[in-house]
N, C-alpha and C positions, 0 to 999 in steps of 0.2 A: 370229177364231181361225184359225190356219193350222197345218198339220202341221209339227212341228219335229223330232221324233225318233221312231224305232221301234227297239226293242231286241228281239232274239230269242235264245233259248238255242241253244247249240251243244254237240255231244258231242265233236267233234274240232276243236280251235281252229285248228290249222294248215290242215286241209282246208277249213274254213269261211272262213278268212282268204283263202286262194287263190281260192276260189269267188267271193267278192264282189269281189276285185281283178279277176278275169277278166270279171266282169259289168260292170266299168267304173267302179266306185266308187274313190275315192282315200282311202287310209288316212290319218287325221290324228291318231289317238291309238292307242297300243299299250301294253298291260300283259300281255304273254304270260306264261303261257298262259291268262289269265283273261278279258281284255277287249280289244276293239278298236272304234274308232269310225271311220266312213267319212263322206265328204262327196260329194254329187252335184255335177254341174256348176253347178247353180243354188243351192247352199248348204244344202240340207236335209241332215240327218244321220241316220245309221243305225248301229246298234251290234250286236255279238255279245257274248255273255257265256257262259262255260263253265258247264255244268250236268252233273250226273251221270246224269240220266234225263229224257227228254222224253216226255210223254204225247201224246195226239192233238193235233196242231197246232190252235190256235184263232185264230192271227193270220194274216191274209192281207196280204201286202205288195204294194203297187202302185207301180210305177215308170212314169211316163209318158215316152214317147219320141216325137220328131218323125218318125222314119223307122223304124217298128217292123220292117218286113220286112227291111231291110238290116241292122239291128242283130241280129235273130235269126239271120240267115245268118252274120254275123261271129262271134257267140257259138257257134254250132254248129261253125264252123271251128276254134275253139280248144277243142273237146271238151265243151261243155255240151249236155246232152240235154234236150229239151223234152217235157213231157207232152202239150201241145197246141200245134200250129203256129198261126201268126197266122190268126185267124178273125174275120170281121165278126159282131158281136153285134146283137141286135134293139134294144138301147138306144143304138145309134149308136157304140159303141166298136169298135175292132179290138184283139183280145187274143191273147196267147200265154202259156202257163203252163209253169212248171218248178218244181223244188224245190231248196232248198239241201241241203248234205250232212246236216243234221239232220232233213230232211223238212218244213221250213217251206215252205208254198206261196207262190209269187211269181207275180204277174201283171205282165207287161210289156204296156203298152197305149198306144194313141193314141186320145184322146177328143175332141181339138179343142174346139170350142165346146160339145159335148155333155157335157163333164165338168162345167163350172160352170153352163152355161145349157141344160139339156135342155128339150125342149118341155113337159115336165111339172113344171118348176121351180115352186116355191111363189111366188106373187106377194107379195112382201114388203110392198108398199104396202097390199094388202088385209088381210094379217095384222096389220100395225101398226095399221090403222084399227080392227080388231076389239078391240085392246088399249087403245084410248083410253078414258078415263073421262069 
């Protein structure tokens, strides 16, 4: 299984569209003022859809970057405000956090090998052996 798509609600379609374009995503589908789909450099997709009301955000969106600090500096230079500057985390990632215009939290991060292969990763061969009959 791999991540294919994340869709979040937006209150102001034009403002959200501009935000995600400034973030560096490429718009590939548009149905203004209701829906837009974007693509990352590596082909994953992300969408916004218009809603009338947004409650407390429950979706956290993660975008991995090779050069987090340079990207954050570039995004700040085009007017994006960050809730948290790039910070090293105890789980081995470096993260920066911001919110889109509807308040959806976004984490930009660099995880390197710790994203898929953290020291605490479940040993699949041991798990699979436990499932043998």
